[in-house]
C-alpha positions as CSV (number, residue, x, y, z in Angstrom):
1,M,0.2,7.3,22.3
2,T,-2.1,4.4,22.7
3,V,-0.2,0.8,21.4
4,R,-2.9,-0.3,18.4
5,D,-3.2,-3.7,16.7
6,P,-0.9,-4.0,13.8
7,V,-2.7,-3.8,10.6
8,V,-1.9,-5.6,7.4
9,I,0.1,-3.5,4.9
10,L,-0.4,-4.9,1.0
11,L,2.5,-3.8,-1.2
12,A,1.5,-4.1,-5.1
13,E,4.9,-4.0,-6.5
14,D,5.9,-6.3,-9.7
15,D,9.7,-5.6,-9.5
16,P,11.0,-8.4,-7.1
17,D,14.1,-6.4,-6.5
18,D,11.9,-3.4,-5.1
19,R,9.7,-5.6,-3.3
20,M,12.4,-7.0,-1.3
21,L,14.0,-3.6,-0.9
22,T,10.5,-2.4,0.5
23,I,10.1,-5.1,2.9
24,R,13.4,-5.5,4.2
25,A,13.5,-1.4,4.9
26,L,9.9,-1.6,6.4
27,Q,11.7,-4.5,8.8
28,K,14.4,-2.4,9.5
29,S,12.1,0.2,10.2
30,R,10.9,-2.1,13.2
31,L,7.5,-1.8,11.7
32,S,5.8,-4.6,13.3
33,N,2.6,-4.6,10.8
34,E,2.4,-8.2,8.7
35,V,3.5,-7.5,5.0
36,R,1.4,-9.4,2.0
37,F,2.5,-8.6,-1.5
38,V,1.1,-8.6,-4.9
39,E,2.6,-8.6,-8.3
40,D,0.2,-6.3,-10.5
41,G,-2.7,-4.6,-10.3
42,E,-5.2,-7.4,-11.8
43,E,-3.9,-9.4,-8.7
44,L,-4.6,-6.8,-6.1
45,M,-7.8,-6.7,-7.2
46,A,-8.7,-10.3,-7.0
47,Y,-6.6,-10.1,-3.1
48,L,-9.2,-7.1,-2.5
49,R,-12.3,-8.7,-3.7
50,R,-11.3,-11.7,-2.6
51,E,-11.2,-14.0,-5.8
52,G,-9.5,-17.0,-7.4
53,V,-6.6,-18.2,-5.0
54,Y,-7.6,-15.4,-2.3
55,A,-11.2,-16.9,-2.1
56,K,-10.1,-18.7,0.8
57,K,-10.8,-18.2,4.4
58,G,-7.7,-16.5,5.8
59,A,-6.3,-15.9,2.5
60,A,-6.6,-12.3,2.3
61,P,-7.0,-10.1,5.5
62,R,-8.2,-7.0,4.7
63,P,-5.0,-4.5,4.4
64,G,-5.2,-1.6,6.4
65,L,-2.7,0.3,4.1
66,I,-1.9,-0.1,0.4
67,L,1.8,0.3,-1.2
68,L,0.8,1.2,-4.7
69,D,3.4,1.0,-7.7
70,L,2.2,3.0,-10.4
71,N,4.3,1.2,-13.4
72,M,2.6,-2.6,-13.5
73,P,1.7,-5.2,-16.2
74,R,-1.8,-6.1,-16.8
75,M,-3.6,-3.2,-14.6
76,D,-1.2,-1.1,-13.8
77,G,-1.6,1.7,-10.3
78,R,-3.8,3.9,-11.9
79,E,-6.2,1.4,-13.3
80,A,-6.1,-0.4,-10.2
81,L,-6.5,2.8,-7.6
82,Q,-9.8,4.1,-10.0
83,E,-11.1,0.9,-9.2
84,I,-10.3,0.5,-5.5
85,K,-11.7,4.4,-5.1
86,S,-14.9,3.5,-7.2
87,D,-15.7,0.8,-4.8
88,A,-18.1,1.2,-1.9
89,E,-16.3,-1.7,0.0
90,L,-12.7,-0.8,-0.6
91,R,-12.6,3.2,-0.9
92,R,-11.9,3.5,2.4
93,I,-8.4,1.6,2.7
94,P,-5.4,4.2,2.6
95,V,-3.5,3.9,-0.9
96,V,-0.2,5.3,-0.9
97,V,1.2,5.6,-4.3
98,L,5.1,4.4,-3.9
99,T,6.7,4.9,-7.3
100,T,9.9,6.1,-8.8
101,S,8.1,8.7,-10.7
102,H,8.6,12.2,-10.1
103,A,6.2,13.4,-13.2
104,E,3.8,16.1,-12.0
105,Q,1.3,14.2,-14.2
106,D,1.6,11.1,-12.1
107,I,1.2,13.3,-8.8
108,V,-1.7,15.1,-10.0
109,E,-3.6,12.0,-11.6
110,S,-2.9,10.0,-8.5
111,Y,-4.7,12.4,-6.3
112,D,-7.6,12.7,-8.7
113,L,-8.1,9.3,-8.7
114,G,-8.4,9.8,-4.7
115,V,-4.9,8.5,-3.6
116,N,-4.1,9.6,-0.1
117,A,-0.6,10.2,-0.5
118,F,2.3,10.2,-3.2
119,V,5.8,9.1,-2.1
120,T,8.6,8.6,-4.7
121,K,11.0,6.2,-4.0
122,P,13.9,7.1,-2.5
123,V,17.3,6.3,-4.3
124,T,19.0,4.6,-1.3
125,F,18.5,1.9,1.1
126,D,18.8,4.3,4.2
127,D,16.6,6.8,2.8
128,L,14.1,3.9,1.8
129,V,14.5,2.7,5.7
130,Q,13.8,6.4,6.7
131,A,10.5,6.8,4.9
132,M,9.3,3.9,5.7
133,T,9.8,4.7,9.4
134,V,7.7,8.3,8.2
135,L,5.1,5.8,6.7
136,D,5.1,4.4,10.1
137,N,4.9,7.3,12.5
138,F,2.2,8.6,10.6
139,W,-0.4,5.9,9.1
140,F,0.2,3.6,12.1
141,Q,0.8,5.8,15.4
142,L,-0.8,9.2,14.6
143,V,-3.9,8.6,11.9
144,R,-7.0,7.0,12.8
145,L,-7.9,4.2,10.5
146,P,-11.3,3.2,9.8
147,G,-12.3,0.1,11.9
148,E,-10.3,1.6,15.1
149,A,-13.3,3.0,16.7
150,G,-13.2,0.7,19.5
151,R,-9.7,0.5,19.9
């Protein structure tokens, strides 16, 4: 398998404890990607559009993958997903919903809105580490992402 340059992972998660656990699980799974985070859908869209505090050069590197919580304040993950997938500049960024929800309605709605994968957050930290390892193997080892044609 070819070694690829690490891509930025953008974690959209409002809960500081869940954010910290996810980042720790990514580190423990030996993922070498840079992880950035935003706390709600409005901040996510500002990051992706490089607006406000993200307008400065280098403040918002384009993510190669977005990990998206559904239940966030101001603009929830569903609304953000709909905006991302309706925007010609953003729609190719893979989005993985990472949420506590098991609701069939959330799963169906997320796929209808164009999500690339739906993952229910594991209950234990070890299971979260395993999920992040699988995520790494799939998205960064196996799958070809847009922009990698020359690599």
